[in-house]
TIZA-39910 format. One record per residue (C-alpha): residue number from 1; x, y, z. Coordinates in pm, 1 decimal, always signed. Layout:
! TIZA-39910
(atom NUM, (X, Y, Z))
...
//
This chain:
! TIZA-39910
(atom 1, (-6.9, -0.8, +1.2))
(atom 2, (+294.9, +230.6, -51.9))
(atom 3, (+92.4, +430.4, -297.9))
(atom 4, (-144.2, +535.8, -28.0))
(atom 5, (+157.2, +628.6, +194.1))
(atom 6, (+276.9, +852.1, -81.4))
(atom 7, (-55.3, +1023.3, -112.0))
(atom 8, (-95.4, +1079.2, +265.4))
(atom 9, (+248.2, +1241.9, +288.2))
(atom 10, (+174.1, +1472.4, -10.4))
(atom 11, (-159.7, +1588.6, +160.2))
(atom 12, (+54.4, +1655.0, +479.1))
(atom 13, (+279.6, +1870.8, +297.8))
(atom 14, (+5.6, +2122.8, +240.0))
(atom 15, (+96.9, +2204.6, +611.0))
(atom 16, (-253.6, +2334.9, +738.9))
(atom 17, (-497.0, +2213.9, +997.9))
(atom 18, (-726.3, +2096.6, +712.5))
(atom 19, (-449.3, +1877.9, +565.5))
(atom 20, (-394.2, +1708.6, +911.1))
(atom 21, (-775.2, +1639.1, +943.0))
(atom 22, (-770.3, +1507.9, +576.4))
(atom 23, (-468.6, +1277.1, +641.3))
(atom 24, (-618.9, +1123.6, +970.7))
(atom 25, (-972.5, +1115.5, +809.9))
(atom 26, (-849.4, +909.5, +520.8))
(atom 27, (-642.8, +691.1, +734.8))
(atom 28, (-934.4, +626.5, +958.3))
(atom 29, (-1157.2, +523.7, +676.5))
(atom 30, (-898.5, +334.9, +481.2))
(atom 31, (-787.6, +139.3, +802.9))
(atom 32, (-1129.3, +62.4, +946.0))
(atom 33, (-1388.3, +224.7, +732.7))
(atom 34, (-1552.9, -78.6, +585.3))
(atom 35, (-1629.3, -238.9, +919.3))
(atom 36, (-1708.9, +93.8, +1092.9))
(atom 37, (-1955.9, +205.4, +823.5))
(atom 38, (-2121.2, -156.9, +826.8))
(atom 39, (-2161.7, -157.9, +1203.1))
(atom 40, (-2309.8, +185.2, +1209.7))
(atom 41, (-2537.7, +90.6, +932.2))
(atom 42, (-2660.3, -211.6, +1110.6))
(atom 43, (-2723.9, -13.8, +1429.4))
(atom 44, (-2892.9, +271.7, +1250.5))
(atom 45, (-3137.3, +22.4, +1076.9))
(atom 46, (-3233.9, -92.7, +1418.2))
(atom 47, (-3264.9, +242.5, +1588.9))
(atom 48, (-3462.9, +380.2, +1292.7))
(atom 49, (-3693.7, +93.1, +1272.7))
(atom 50, (-3755.5, +91.3, +1650.3))
(atom 51, (-3808.1, +463.7, +1652.8))
(atom 52, (-4056.6, +450.2, +1372.0))
(atom 53, (-4251.4, +170.6, +1565.6))
(atom 54, (-4180.1, -90.3, +1299.3))
(atom 55, (-4132.7, -455.9, +1400.5))
(atom 56, (-3859.1, -457.3, +1676.3))
(atom 57, (-3834.3, -835.4, +1674.6))
(atom 58, (-3750.9, -853.4, +1307.3))
(atom 59, (-3486.3, -567.5, +1342.8))
(atom 60, (-3306.5, -759.3, +1632.7))
(atom 61, (-3330.7, -1078.9, +1418.9))
(atom 62, (-3170.5, -899.9, +1121.4))
(atom 63, (-2902.9, -759.8, +1320.3))
(atom 64, (-2804.4, -1094.4, +1480.1))
(atom 65, (-2828.1, -1269.5, +1141.6))
(atom 66, (-2600.7, -1007.3, +963.8))
(atom 67, (-2354.2, -1019.4, +1262.3))
(atom 68, (-2320.7, -1397.5, +1216.9))
(atom 69, (-2284.9, -1358.9, +843.3))
(atom 70, (-2011.1, -1099.6, +886.5))
(atom 71, (-1828.7, -1319.9, +1145.4))
(atom 72, (-1848.4, -1611.9, +918.2))
(atom 73, (-1761.9, -1433.5, +610.2))
(atom 74, (-1431.1, -1288.4, +772.2))
(atom 75, (-1348.8, -1610.1, +991.1))
(atom 76, (-1452.5, -1885.2, +769.3))
(atom 77, (-1179.7, -2123.7, +680.6))
(atom 78, (-1190.0, -2023.6, +306.7))
(atom 79, (-1184.5, -1638.7, +353.8))
(atom 80, (-989.9, -1609.2, +665.0))
(atom 81, (-738.4, -1844.8, +536.4))
(atom 82, (-684.0, -1669.9, +204.0))
(atom 83, (-667.5, -1303.9, +300.3))
(atom 84, (-310.7, -1282.5, +410.3))
(atom 85, (-157.8, -1522.1, +159.0))
(atom 86, (-334.6, -1333.0, -115.5))
(atom 87, (-225.1, -995.3, +7.8))
(atom 88, (+146.8, -1131.2, +15.6))
(atom 89, (+89.9, -1272.4, -334.1))
(atom 90, (-32.1, -945.8, -495.0))
(atom 91, (+264.8, -762.0, -302.7))
(atom 92, (+509.8, -991.6, -456.8))
(atom 93, (+368.6, -966.3, -800.6))
(atom 94, (+373.4, -595.9, -796.8))
(atom 95, (+725.8, -580.5, -663.6))
(atom 96, (+824.0, -813.7, -970.0))
(atom 97, (+645.7, -577.0, -1207.0))
(atom 98, (+389.9, -836.7, -1293.9))
(atom 99, (+92.4, -631.8, -1240.1))
(atom 100, (-103.7, -814.0, -1524.8))
(atom 101, (-113.1, -1121.3, -1291.6))
(atom 102, (-314.3, -935.3, -1030.5))
(atom 103, (-667.5, -918.8, -1185.8))
(atom 104, (-671.5, -1283.1, -1314.4))
(atom 105, (-553.1, -1395.5, -967.9))
(atom 106, (-818.7, -1184.7, -797.9))
(atom 107, (-1108.7, -1336.7, -1009.3))
(atom 108, (-959.6, -1673.4, -944.6))
(atom 109, (-977.4, -1617.6, -563.5))
(atom 110, (-1332.0, -1486.5, -602.1))
(atom 111, (-1442.4, -1817.3, -788.5))
(atom 112, (-1283.8, -2039.4, -526.2))
(atom 113, (-1428.0, -1861.5, -227.3))
(atom 114, (-1776.7, -1857.0, -384.4))
(atom 115, (-1765.2, -2221.7, -473.5))
(atom 116, (-1628.4, -2341.9, -142.9))
(atom 117, (-1834.4, -2090.1, +43.3))
(atom 118, (-2150.5, -2217.8, -118.4))
(atom 119, (-2077.1, -2591.7, -32.3))
(atom 120, (-2015.0, -2465.3, +332.6))
(atom 121, (-2308.4, -2228.4, +363.4))
(atom 122, (-2590.0, -2416.8, +214.5))
(atom 123, (-2606.5, -2710.3, +461.4))
(atom 124, (-2514.4, -2468.9, +757.5))
(atom 125, (-2815.5, -2243.0, +655.1))
(atom 126, (-3045.3, -2528.1, +634.1))
(atom 127, (-2928.3, -2663.4, +972.9))
(atom 128, (-2953.1, -2333.7, +1148.1))
(atom 129, (-3284.7, -2216.0, +1008.0))
(atom 130, (-3495.7, -2528.8, +984.5))
(atom 131, (-3820.8, -2339.3, +981.9))
(atom 132, (-3752.6, -2034.7, +778.7))
(atom 133, (-3888.2, -1992.2, +427.1))
(atom 134, (-3684.8, -2074.6, +111.4))
(atom 135, (-3675.3, -1697.6, +24.8))
(atom 136, (-3505.1, -1613.1, +364.6))
(atom 137, (-3246.5, -1907.3, +316.1))
(atom 138, (-3159.0, -1782.9, -33.1))
(atom 139, (-3120.7, -1432.1, +105.7))
(atom 140, (-2886.3, -1532.6, +380.1))
(atom 141, (-2687.4, -1757.0, +150.6))
(atom 142, (-2656.8, -1479.4, -115.2))
(atom 143, (-2550.1, -1230.1, +137.7))
(atom 144, (-2267.8, -1449.3, +299.9))
(atom 145, (-2123.7, -1504.1, -49.3))
(atom 146, (-2158.6, -1128.9, -134.9))
(atom 147, (-1978.7, -1031.9, +188.0))
(atom 148, (-1707.9, -1293.9, +131.7))
(atom 149, (-1643.9, -1123.9, -206.9))
(atom 150, (-1633.5, -773.7, -38.8))
(atom 151, (-1387.6, -893.0, +214.4))
(atom 152, (-1156.0, -1040.9, -46.2))
(atom 153, (-1196.0, -727.1, -275.1))
(atom 154, (-1118.1, -499.4, -0.8))
(atom 155, (-766.7, -618.2, +21.5))
(atom 156, (-706.7, -468.7, -326.3))
(atom 157, (-949.4, -181.7, -296.7))
(atom 158, (-779.1, -12.7, +3.9))
(atom 159, (-460.3, +26.2, -190.2))
(atom 160, (-609.3, +168.7, -514.3))
(atom 161, (-529.2, +524.7, -644.2))
(atom 162, (-896.6, +559.9, -660.4))
(atom 163, (-925.2, +532.7, -270.2))
(atom 164, (-1165.4, +837.2, -241.4))
(atom 165, (-1396.5, +660.1, -474.6))
(atom 166, (-1365.7, +332.0, -272.2))
(atom 167, (-1470.6, +526.3, +45.5))
(atom 168, (-1759.9, +688.0, -147.7))
(atom 169, (-1874.1, +352.3, -272.1))
(atom 170, (-1888.8, +214.3, +91.1))
(atom 171, (-2069.5, +533.4, +216.3))
(atom 172, (-2334.1, +516.5, -66.4))
(atom 173, (-2389.1, +154.3, -44.1))
(atom 174, (-2470.0, +156.1, +327.3))
(atom 175, (-2650.7, +480.3, +305.8))
(atom 176, (-2874.5, +312.0, +55.2))
(atom 177, (-2914.9, +14.8, +299.7))
(atom 178, (-3041.5, +244.1, +576.0))
(atom 179, (-3259.7, +457.6, +350.6))
(atom 180, (-3434.8, +146.3, +205.7))
(atom 181, (-3460.1, -19.2, +536.5))
(atom 182, (-3648.6, +292.8, +655.5))
(atom 183, (-3900.2, +289.5, +374.1))
(atom 184, (-3937.5, -88.4, +300.7))
(atom 185, (-3768.7, -287.8, +587.7))
(atom 186, (-4094.8, -399.5, +774.1))
(atom 187, (-4000.4, -762.0, +769.1))
(atom 188, (-3696.7, -975.4, +817.5))
(atom 189, (-3690.8, -1106.4, +476.2))
(atom 190, (-3704.6, -762.7, +325.2))
(atom 191, (-3418.2, -633.9, +554.9))
(atom 192, (-3192.5, -927.3, +430.0))
(atom 193, (-3279.1, -854.5, +64.3))
(atom 194, (-3195.1, -490.6, +130.5))
(atom 195, (-2866.5, -561.1, +281.4))
(atom 196, (-2790.0, -800.0, +0.5))
(atom 197, (-2864.9, -533.3, -259.3))
(atom 198, (-2663.8, -274.3, -85.3))
(atom 199, (-2351.8, -512.8, -75.6))
(atom 200, (-2401.7, -624.0, -427.3))
(atom 201, (-2382.7, -270.4, -530.0))
(atom 202, (-2060.1, -227.3, -331.8))
(atom 203, (-1906.7, -531.8, -475.0))
(atom 204, (-1979.2, -415.8, -840.6))
(atom 205, (-1825.0, -85.4, -761.4))
(atom 206, (-1510.3, -260.4, -607.8))
(atom 207, (-1470.7, -503.1, -900.9))
(atom 208, (-1509.7, -206.8, -1146.9))
(atom 209, (-1228.8, -2.4, -964.6))
(atom 210, (-1006.7, -297.9, -942.7))
(atom 211, (-1048.3, -397.0, -1314.2))
(atom 212, (-958.2, -46.2, -1403.3))
(atom 213, (-653.1, -29.9, -1203.0))
(atom 214, (-518.3, -370.5, -1295.2))
(atom 215, (-549.3, -451.6, -1653.6))
(atom 216, (-464.4, -786.5, -1801.3))
(atom 217, (-513.5, -983.9, -2128.1))
(atom 218, (-632.2, -1279.4, -1933.8))
(atom 219, (-954.3, -1323.1, -1745.3))
(atom 220, (-886.9, -1572.0, -1474.7))
(atom 221, (-596.3, -1747.0, -1316.7))
(atom 222, (-551.8, -2004.7, -1026.2))
(atom 223, (-169.4, -1994.1, -1016.2))
(atom 224, (-199.8, -1815.7, -661.7))
(atom 225, (-306.2, -2149.1, -532.9))
(atom 226, (+17.8, -2323.2, -637.8))
(atom 227, (+209.3, -2440.7, -356.3))
(atom 228, (+507.7, -2208.0, -451.2))
(atom 229, (+297.5, -1912.9, -439.5))
(atom 230, (+74.8, -1989.7, -133.7))
(atom 231, (+209.3, -1912.3, +210.8))
(atom 232, (+58.2, -2148.5, +452.4))
(atom 233, (+186.7, -1979.1, +767.7))
(atom 234, (+21.2, -1663.7, +663.5))
(atom 235, (-307.5, -1861.1, +603.1))
(atom 236, (-310.2, -1993.5, +950.2))
(atom 237, (-212.0, -1663.5, +1112.7))
(atom 238, (-509.4, -1492.8, +935.5))
(atom 239, (-742.9, -1784.7, +1022.4))
(atom 240, (-647.7, -1807.0, +1385.0))
(atom 241, (-640.7, -1427.0, +1425.9))
(atom 242, (-1001.6, -1390.9, +1305.3))
(atom 243, (-1124.2, -1698.3, +1505.3))
(atom 244, (-968.0, -1515.4, +1809.7))
(atom 245, (-1148.4, -1198.7, +1737.0))
(atom 246, (-1485.5, -1383.9, +1744.3))
(atom 247, (-1442.8, -1668.9, +1990.6))
(atom 248, (-1519.0, -1474.5, +2309.8))
(atom 249, (-1858.9, -1345.1, +2129.7))
(atom 250, (-1954.1, -1706.0, +2048.9))
(atom 251, (-1893.7, -1822.9, +2399.0))
(atom 252, (-2104.2, -1542.8, +2544.7))
(atom 253, (-2368.6, -1601.0, +2278.3))
(atom 254, (-2420.4, -1970.9, +2348.4))
(atom 255, (-2343.6, -1991.4, +2719.5))
(atom 256, (-2677.1, -2054.1, +2920.1))
(atom 257, (-2580.5, -1762.8, +3160.9))
(atom 258, (-2531.8, -1495.4, +2898.0))
(atom 259, (-2700.3, -1607.1, +2581.6))
(atom 260, (-3043.9, -1642.3, +2440.7))
(atom 261, (-3207.5, -1775.0, +2127.2))
(atom 262, (-3311.2, -1525.7, +1872.6))
(atom 263, (-3382.5, -1703.3, +1537.9))
(atom 264, (-3340.7, -2072.8, +1469.4))
(atom 265, (-3014.9, -2186.3, +1622.5))
(atom 266, (-2876.5, -1832.9, +1633.8))
(atom 267, (-2807.2, -1676.7, +1978.6))
(atom 268, (-2718.3, -1332.1, +2094.5))
(atom 269, (-2612.9, -1187.5, +2443.1))
(atom 270, (-2772.8, -877.6, +2593.2))
(atom 271, (-2474.9, -862.4, +2830.0))
(atom 272, (-2200.0, -844.0, +2575.9))
(atom 273, (-2309.6, -737.7, +2228.0))
(atom 274, (-2361.2, -365.1, +2250.2))
(atom 275, (-2082.0, -291.0, +2491.1))
(atom 276, (-1820.9, -479.3, +2271.9))
(atom 277, (-1949.5, -297.5, +1959.9))
(atom 278, (-1919.4, +44.6, +2122.9))
(atom 279, (-1568.5, -59.2, +2242.3))
(atom 280, (-1469.2, -140.5, +1890.8))
(atom 281, (-1582.4, +195.6, +1764.8))
(atom 282, (-1366.3, +376.8, +2034.9))
(atom 283, (-1052.1, +247.5, +1871.1))
(atom 284, (-1108.9, +433.6, +1545.8))
(atom 285, (-869.6, +716.4, +1629.2))
(atom 286, (-579.9, +477.3, +1723.7))
(atom 287, (-626.6, +279.4, +1391.7))
(atom 288, (-594.2, +612.1, +1201.2))
(atom 289, (-287.0, +706.4, +1375.0))
(atom 290, (-124.6, +369.3, +1317.4))
(atom 291, (-235.8, +337.5, +955.7))
(atom 292, (-57.9, +670.2, +885.8))
(atom 293, (+257.6, +579.5, +1079.6))
(atom 294, (+270.1, +239.5, +906.4))
(atom 295, (+186.2, +331.5, +558.5))
(atom 296, (+366.9, +660.4, +540.7))
(atom 297, (+649.8, +679.9, +794.5))
(atom 298, (+748.7, +313.8, +855.9))
(atom 299, (+709.3, +201.6, +487.1))
(atom 300, (+934.0, +477.2, +377.2))
(atom 301, (+1235.0, +373.0, +617.3))
(atom 302, (+1154.3, +5.0, +555.9))
(atom 303, (+1206.4, +65.2, +181.5))
(atom 304, (+1517.9, +280.4, +234.5))
(atom 305, (+1649.1, +1.0, +452.4))
(atom 306, (+1613.5, -275.6, +199.9))
(atom 307, (+1721.8, -65.9, -92.0))
(atom 308, (+2046.1, +26.4, +107.3))
(atom 309, (+2100.8, -356.7, +153.2))
(atom 310, (+2033.6, -448.3, -213.3))
(atom 311, (+2261.0, -148.2, -341.3))
(atom 312, (+2549.2, -220.9, -126.2))
(atom 313, (+2549.3, +64.6, +109.6))
(atom 314, (+2775.7, +95.6, +408.9))
(atom 315, (+2702.6, -81.0, +737.9))
(atom 316, (+2659.9, +245.8, +910.3))
(atom 317, (+2387.3, +376.6, +668.2))
(atom 318, (+2202.4, +38.6, +689.2))
(atom 319, (+2210.2, +50.2, +1069.8))
(atom 320, (+2095.2, +421.4, +1065.4))
(atom 321, (+1783.2, +315.2, +864.6))
(atom 322, (+1731.1, +22.7, +1095.1))
(atom 323, (+1739.4, +258.7, +1392.7))
(atom 324, (+1495.5, +504.6, +1232.2))
(atom 325, (+1251.9, +212.1, +1169.8))
(atom 326, (+1283.5, +123.5, +1543.3))
(atom 327, (+1232.5, +486.1, +1632.8))
(atom 328, (+911.3, +503.9, +1416.9))
(atom 329, (+765.9, +185.7, +1580.3))
(atom 330, (+836.9, +323.6, +1935.9))
(atom 331, (+682.2, +648.3, +1860.0))
(atom 332, (+369.5, +502.1, +1690.7))
(atom 333, (+297.1, +266.4, +1973.6))
(atom 334, (+354.0, +532.4, +2228.9))
(atom 335, (+131.4, +766.5, +2023.8))
(atom 336, (-143.0, +501.3, +1997.5))
(atom 337, (-137.6, +418.0, +2372.9))
(atom 338, (-158.1, +805.9, +2464.0))
(atom 339, (-447.2, +889.0, +2216.6))
(atom 340, (-644.9, +560.6, +2304.1))
(atom 341, (-603.8, +630.2, +2680.4))
(atom 342, (-726.9, +988.2, +2632.6))
(atom 343, (-1014.9, +845.0, +2429.5))
(atom 344, (-1088.4, +597.8, +2698.8))
(atom 345, (-1106.3, +849.7, +2970.9))
(atom 346, (-1341.9, +1046.6, +2775.3))
(atom 347, (-1562.4, +749.1, +2688.7))
(atom 348, (-1574.1, +642.1, +3051.0))
(atom 349, (-1704.5, +977.8, +3141.7))
(atom 350, (-1972.5, +966.9, +2888.8))
(atom 351, (-2056.3, +604.1, +2927.9))
(atom 352, (-2348.0, +655.7, +3171.6))
(atom 353, (-2516.0, +885.1, +2923.7))
(atom 354, (-2438.7, +669.5, +2631.9))
(atom 355, (-2587.6, +357.2, +2812.1))
(atom 356, (-2891.6, +557.7, +2900.2))
(atom 357, (-2968.3, +665.0, +2554.2))
(atom 358, (-2918.2, +307.2, +2418.5))
(atom 359, (-3131.8, +179.9, +2701.2))
(atom 360, (-2840.5, -50.6, +2840.1))
(atom 361, (-2861.9, -117.9, +3213.7))
(atom 362, (-2597.8, +83.6, +3412.9))
(atom 363, (-2500.4, -256.8, +3563.1))
(atom 364, (-2292.4, -335.2, +3258.5))
(atom 365, (-2061.9, -25.6, +3280.3))
(atom 366, (-1786.4, -219.7, +3454.9))
(atom 367, (-1791.3, -480.5, +3158.8))
(atom 368, (-1780.4, -186.1, +2917.9))
(atom 369, (-1472.2, -47.5, +3091.1))
(atom 370, (-1299.3, -378.7, +3063.5))
(atom 371, (-1390.1, -443.3, +2699.5))
(atom 372, (-1279.8, -86.9, +2601.8))
(atom 373, (-941.3, -150.1, +2754.2))
(atom 374, (-944.0, -494.1, +2587.7))
(atom 375, (-1007.8, -326.3, +2249.2))
(atom 376, (-717.6, -95.1, +2302.8))
(atom 377, (-488.3, -387.7, +2359.4))
(atom 378, (-626.6, -548.4, +2058.8))
(atom 379, (-540.0, -242.9, +1843.1))
(atom 380, (-184.2, -260.5, +1987.1))
(atom 381, (-157.4, -632.4, +1915.1))
(atom 382, (-294.0, -576.8, +1568.3))
(atom 383, (-35.5, -299.7, +1508.3))
(atom 384, (+248.6, -528.6, +1613.0))
(atom 385, (+122.2, -803.3, +1396.5))
(atom 386, (+116.6, -576.5, +1093.7))
(atom 387, (+479.8, -476.0, +1159.3))
(atom 388, (+581.5, -845.3, +1185.0))
(atom 389, (+417.3, -911.6, +846.0))
(atom 390, (+604.4, -623.2, +702.2))
(atom 391, (+934.7, -780.9, +833.3))
(atom 392, (+817.2, -1115.6, +700.6))
(atom 393, (+812.5, -1290.7, +1032.1))
(atom 394, (+529.4, -1513.2, +910.8))
(atom 395, (+589.4, -1805.3, +1154.2))
(atom 396, (+609.2, -1589.4, +1464.6))
(atom 397, (+282.7, -1403.0, +1361.6))
(atom 398, (+105.8, -1738.6, +1318.7))
(atom 399, (+207.9, -1867.6, +1669.3))
(atom 400, (+103.9, -1546.6, +1811.6))
(atom 401, (-238.2, -1572.9, +1639.0))
(atom 402, (-278.2, -1921.8, +1754.5))
(atom 403, (-201.0, -1827.1, +2110.0))
(atom 404, (-438.7, -1540.1, +2100.2))
(atom 405, (-721.4, -1771.2, +1980.1))
(atom 406, (-651.1, -2036.2, +2256.5))
(atom 407, (-608.8, -1780.5, +2549.1))
(atom 408, (-922.0, -1573.4, +2454.8))
(atom 409, (-1119.2, -1905.0, +2429.3))
(atom 410, (-992.7, -2058.0, +2753.4))
(atom 411, (-1000.4, -1726.8, +2967.3))
(atom 412, (-1342.0, -1638.4, +2841.7))
(atom 413, (-1475.5, -1977.6, +2950.0))
(atom 414, (-1295.2, -1939.1, +3287.0))
(atom 415, (-1442.4, -1595.5, +3344.6))
(atom 416, (-1803.4, -1717.5, +3281.6))
(atom 417, (-1769.8, -1974.3, +3553.4))
(atom 418, (-1599.8, -1739.9, +3809.7))
(atom 419, (-1893.1, -1493.1, +3791.7))
(atom 420, (-2033.3, -1180.1, +3630.1))
(atom 421, (-1767.7, -965.4, +3802.4))
(atom 422, (-1512.8, -1126.0, +3563.6))
(atom 423, (-1695.7, -1088.5, +3237.2))
(atom 424, (-1480.9, -951.8, +2970.2))
(atom 425, (-1148.6, -1017.9, +3156.1))
(atom 426, (-1081.4, -1330.4, +2958.0))
(atom 427, (-1084.3, -1116.4, +2636.3))
(atom 428, (-865.7, -824.9, +2797.0))
(atom 429, (-620.4, -1047.5, +2968.7))
(atom 430, (-558.0, -1277.9, +2663.0))
(atom 431, (-482.1, -960.7, +2462.4))
(atom 432, (-266.1, -816.1, +2741.0))
(atom 433, (-48.4, -1135.2, +2736.1))
(atom 434, (-2.9, -1165.0, +2356.5))
(atom 435, (+54.4, -789.7, +2310.9))
(atom 436, (+333.8, -774.7, +2577.0))
(atom 437, (+480.1, -1087.9, +2422.4))
(atom 438, (+458.3, -948.5, +2072.0))
(atom 439, (+633.3, -634.8, +2177.4))
(atom 440, (+926.7, -836.6, +2313.3))
(atom 441, (+931.5, -1023.8, +1985.3))
(atom 442, (+909.9, -707.5, +1771.5))
(atom 443, (+1197.1, -555.1, +1973.7))
(atom 444, (+1420.5, -861.8, +1920.9))
(atom 445, (+1339.9, -869.1, +1545.8))
(atom 446, (+1418.4, -518.6, +1476.8))
(atom 447, (+1748.8, -535.2, +1686.6))
(atom 448, (+1867.8, -826.5, +1486.9))
(atom 449, (+1734.5, -718.0, +1146.9))
(atom 450, (+2061.4, -635.4, +986.0))
(atom 451, (+2231.5, -933.0, +1113.9))
(atom 452, (+1946.0, -1158.8, +990.7))
(atom 453, (+1911.7, -983.5, +662.1))
(atom 454, (+2284.5, -1065.1, +588.1))
(atom 455, (+2361.1, -1391.9, +762.0))
(atom 456, (+2035.3, -1597.4, +752.1))
(atom 457, (+1892.2, -1520.7, +419.9))
//
């Protein structure tokens, strides 16, 4: 995504308050815009329909169905396993000046995830919703496949030179969902259909922009799935990270103390769902800061370091670039912690009013505080993982992801049996452990970078 870094630095050179706002605004939307917009849209659909006295039960069912669909589309074995290896493959092809391979590989990935996704989701949908209509089943199945396509397309879309158009496409698509839901969303089936149509429009826009950016004389290629091009360690890293993100939610949804049945075999949790969504929204400023530091500052020094290695620069110059990279990492993580801490203090002060407006019992304020701190730790862990991917430490990232998944699952289970006072601590403590461990690993990797570059490669 170096092109985005160049553009962000160019905007910042305008040297005005507006340029700073634009840089961090673009960074926020490019780093987290898709899921933020989708979450806000889903919540708005609920609030608007409830405020206009439409069917509250259908809206809750819609929100739960879409949440599960997003969870499965992002964490499913196919999509979650392919995302990071595909990102690496695209980066390798661009670096080797084989941009004509990108578009055929992209279409090949879409075909594979849709075929395998259909084989997976059809029996799963029939099992989960045994009493629902065929129209509803088709709607859920189609929405799942569409979201899987959007998820993969976003890998390429976020790095396009048409990034403003990408953000507009997201905003327009989800605004259309909210508007259509307001006028026509008086049943669960119609709400699912509206969400499918909005994401279909979004996927068409993304495919159009990707096709415009990466031209090729071939339509489709499956060479990405060749064992020489597929990085299995990245696949497992992406899969287990996504599973780790969702495992605590599934435990709360299906544990008899905290979950309840909503539709078919789908469960939700009154205790956990809204607090964790609000906590996730709170890390938007930190994600914007880190995205800018990674794609503008760190990427520039990273490229200088390896250019110096390839061009035979002196050891003093190489070590200077390595030191610059380390300084940017320290500054970025410190900046994220400071900004998010300020954001957390403000949020904690406003939490009683927020909970009152959303009709959430004040009893859950303690849980919200813990989840907000956990979300901040997740942002830190995610930032370190991105840096490890930059440094090509694939196996280390894979084991950290597996550890995160196991710790979050085990500690969340334990917190439920200890009692309500410990709810959320499993999520937060698991992230505290992997974040601290990842910091030590990153520090070691940066310190030994010049040695490993010369001696072990």
